C-alpha positions in Angstrom: 0.0 0.0 0.0 1.5 3.4 -0.9 2.2 5.9 1.8 -0.2 8.8 2.1 1.1 12.3 1.6 0.5 14.4 4.7 2.5 17.5 3.7 2.2 19.1 0.3 5.5 19.6 -1.6 6.2 23.0 -0.2 5.5 21.9 3.4 7.7 18.8 2.9 10.6 20.9 1.5 10.3 23.3 4.4 10.3 20.4 6.9 13.3 18.7 5.3 15.4 21.8 4.8 17.4 23.7 7.3 15.8 26.9 8.5 16.5 30.1 6.7 17.9 32.6 9.1 18.0 36.4 9.1 21.2 38.1 10.3 19.6 38.4 13.8 18.7 34.7 13.7 22.3 33.8 12.8 23.6 35.7 15.8 21.1 33.9 18.1 21.3 30.4 16.8 25.0 30.2 15.9 26.4 31.8 19.1 28.9 29.4 20.6 27.9 28.2 24.1 30.8 28.0 26.5 30.1 24.3 27.1 30.6 23.5 23.4 33.9 25.3 23.2 35.7 22.1 24.4 34.0 20.0 21.8 34.9 22.5 19.1 38.5 22.7 20.2 38.8 18.9 19.8 37.8 19.1 16.1 40.7 19.0 13.7 39.6 20.4 10.4 37.9 23.8 9.6 35.2 21.9 7.8 34.3 19.8 10.8 34.3 22.9 13.1 32.0 24.9 10.9 29.7 22.0 10.1 29.5 21.1 13.8 28.5 24.7 14.7 26.0 25.0 11.9 24.4 21.6 12.8 24.2 22.8 16.4 22.5 26.0 15.3 20.0 24.2 13.1 19.3 21.7 15.9 18.7 24.6 18.3 16.2 26.1 15.9 14.3 22.9 14.8 15.3 20.0 17.1 16.4 17.9 14.1 19.4 17.4 11.8 19.7 18.1 8.1 22.5 15.7 6.8 24.9 17.7 4.7 22.4 20.5 4.1 23.8 23.9 4.9 22.9 27.3 3.6 26.0 29.0 2.1 25.3 32.2 4.0 25.3 30.2 7.3 28.6 28.5 6.4 30.2 31.9 5.7 28.8 33.4 8.9 29.9 30.5 11.1 33.4 30.3 9.5 34.0 34.0 10.1 32.6 33.7 13.7 35.4 31.2 14.6 38.1 32.9 12.4 38.2 30.4 9.6 38.4 31.3 5.9 35.0 30.3 4.4 36.9 29.2 1.2 38.5 26.4 3.2 35.1 24.8 4.0 34.2 21.8 1.9 30.8 20.5 3.0 31.2 17.5 0.7 34.2 16.4 2.8 32.1 16.3 6.0 32.0 12.6 6.6 29.1 10.5 7.8 31.1 9.3 10.8 32.0 12.9 11.9 28.4 13.9 11.4 27.1 11.0 13.6 29.7 11.8 16.3 28.8 15.5 16.2 25.1 14.7 16.4 25.6 12.7 19.6 27.5 15.6 21.2 24.8 18.1 20.1 22.0 15.8 21.4 23.8 15.4 24.7 24.4 19.1 25.0 20.7 20.0 24.5 19.5 17.0 26.7 17.7 15.3 23.8 17.5 11.6 23.0 18.1 10.3 19.5 15.1 9.1 17.4 15.9 5.5 17.8 13.9 2.2 18.1 12.7 3.2 21.6 11.6 6.6 20.4 10.0 5.1 17.3 8.0 2.7 19.4 6.9 5.5 21.8 5.9 7.7 18.8 3.9 4.7 17.2 2.0 4.3 20.5 1.2 8.1 20.6 0.1 8.1 17.0 -2.1 5.1 17.6 -3.9 7.0 20.4 -4.4 10.0 18.1 -5.7 7.9 15.3 -8.1 6.1 17.7 -9.8 9.5 18.3 -9.9 10.1 14.6 -7.5 13.0 14.3 -6.8 14.0 10.7 -3.4 12.8 9.4 -1.8 16.3 9.3 -3.0 17.0 12.9 -1.5 13.6 14.0 1.8 14.5 12.5 1.9 18.0 13.9 0.9 16.7 17.4 3.5 14.0 17.4 6.2 16.5 16.5 5.1 18.6 19.6 5.1 15.5 21.8 8.6 14.5 20.7 9.8 18.0 21.4 8.2 18.1 24.8 9.8 14.7 25.6 13.1 16.0 24.3 13.4 13.5 21.5 15.1 14.4 18.2 12.6 15.1 15.4 13.1 12.5 12.6 12.9 13.1 8.9 9.5 13.2 7.2 9.9 9.6 5.9 
């Protein structure tokens, strides 16, 4: 059976894409918390440092990760913030292993749990309760996103 579409194309793209920040938003979301300075100091390459901070800022804004998706203006801003030449940053060189390690650090810093099997089972139970009272699919999705955020569980991708 095919999956039903809950979000239209524009809503799906907005959900799966990193937030678009104004200059004020960049200052707010990409500010370096003191407790993350140690984690940043341990990173070796400029690309890892910038991608780590950008991922942390995006997570702070949306409680989810966007694998290898970074807005160029955000990369330039973060690079300049930490004194790195933006031309040195190669997002395509940001490895899957580094990204996974950085995500664990970011989740820990914000006190969130990953969206793993346990979280998936919890979400399935919550969704079943909402479906039982005949909520519309879009309302179910929006409600489960709020529940996950309240429970401090990472928001998964749309699929």
